[in-house]
C-alpha positions as a LaTeX table, in Angstrom:
\begin{tabular}{lrrr}
\hline
Residue & $x$ (\AA) & $y$ (\AA) & $z$ (\AA) \\
\hline
Met1 & $-0.20$ & $-0.21$ & 0.02 \\
Ser2 & 1.43 & 4.00 & $-1.03$ \\
Leu3 & 2.35 & 5.70 & 1.55 \\
Phe4 & $-0.28$ & 8.06 & 0.65 \\
Lys5 & $-3.55$ & 5.89 & 0.61 \\
Lys6 & $-2.16$ & 5.05 & 3.69 \\
Val7 & $-2.36$ & 9.48 & 4.74 \\
Thr8 & $-5.80$ & 9.44 & 2.71 \\
Glu9 & $-7.29$ & 6.21 & 4.14 \\
Phe10 & $-5.97$ & 7.82 & 7.98 \\
Ala11 & $-7.42$ & 11.75 & 7.52 \\
Ser12 & $-10.99$ & 9.63 & 6.85 \\
Ser13 & $-10.76$ & 7.82 & 9.93 \\
Pro14 & $-12.70$ & 9.63 & 13.24 \\
Gln15 & $-9.44$ & 9.36 & 14.81 \\
Gly16 & $-7.59$ & 11.92 & 11.88 \\
Lys17 & $-10.35$ & 13.84 & 12.01 \\
Lys18 & $-9.78$ & 14.06 & 15.44 \\
Val19 & $-6.47$ & 15.07 & 14.85 \\
Ile20 & $-7.12$ & 17.71 & 11.55 \\
Asp21 & $-9.55$ & 19.30 & 13.96 \\
Gln22 & $-6.81$ & 19.80 & 16.63 \\
Ala23 & $-4.32$ & 21.12 & 14.00 \\
Lys24 & $-6.45$ & 23.43 & 12.43 \\
Lys25 & $-6.97$ & 24.88 & 15.84 \\
Tyr26 & $-3.57$ & 25.19 & 17.08 \\
Ala27 & $-2.63$ & 26.45 & 13.79 \\
Thr28 & $-5.31$ & 29.68 & 14.33 \\
Asp29 & $-4.18$ & 30.57 & 17.73 \\
Pro30 & $-1.88$ & 33.74 & 17.23 \\
Lys31 & 0.76 & 32.61 & 19.38 \\
Asn32 & 1.39 & 29.06 & 18.20 \\
Lys33 & 1.07 & 31.04 & 14.47 \\
Glu34 & 3.98 & 33.05 & 15.12 \\
Lys35 & 6.19 & 29.96 & 16.05 \\
Ile36 & 4.52 & 28.45 & 12.52 \\
Asp37 & 6.22 & 31.13 & 10.94 \\
Gln38 & 9.65 & 31.23 & 12.67 \\
Val39 & 10.04 & 27.70 & 11.65 \\
Lys40 & 9.14 & 27.86 & 8.46 \\
Asp41 & 11.01 & 31.02 & 7.86 \\
Lys42 & 14.24 & 28.86 & 8.94 \\
Phe43 & 13.38 & 26.10 & 6.18 \\
Phe44 & 12.22 & 28.60 & 3.36 \\
Gly45 & 15.20 & 31.62 & 4.11 \\
Gly46 & 13.25 & 33.71 & 6.10 \\
Lys47 & 11.46 & 34.60 & 2.48 \\
Gly48 & 7.76 & 37.03 & 2.61 \\
Asp49 & 8.60 & 38.24 & 5.84 \\
Lys50 & 5.25 & 39.90 & 7.45 \\
Lys51 & 6.67 & 41.82 & 9.65 \\
Asn52 & 4.43 & 45.80 & 9.59 \\
\hline
\end{tabular}
């Protein structure tokens, strides 16, 4: 079974839906969003800095 198919099946399961919901809530929290942006900047070289 391919990795993509396994991921798709997990995302469709009740457990997968719960994990996705938790990730969405985490990502929308302003404090966590800033942490995510910092990590993203490390990987992508800081391009697209959103400082106002």
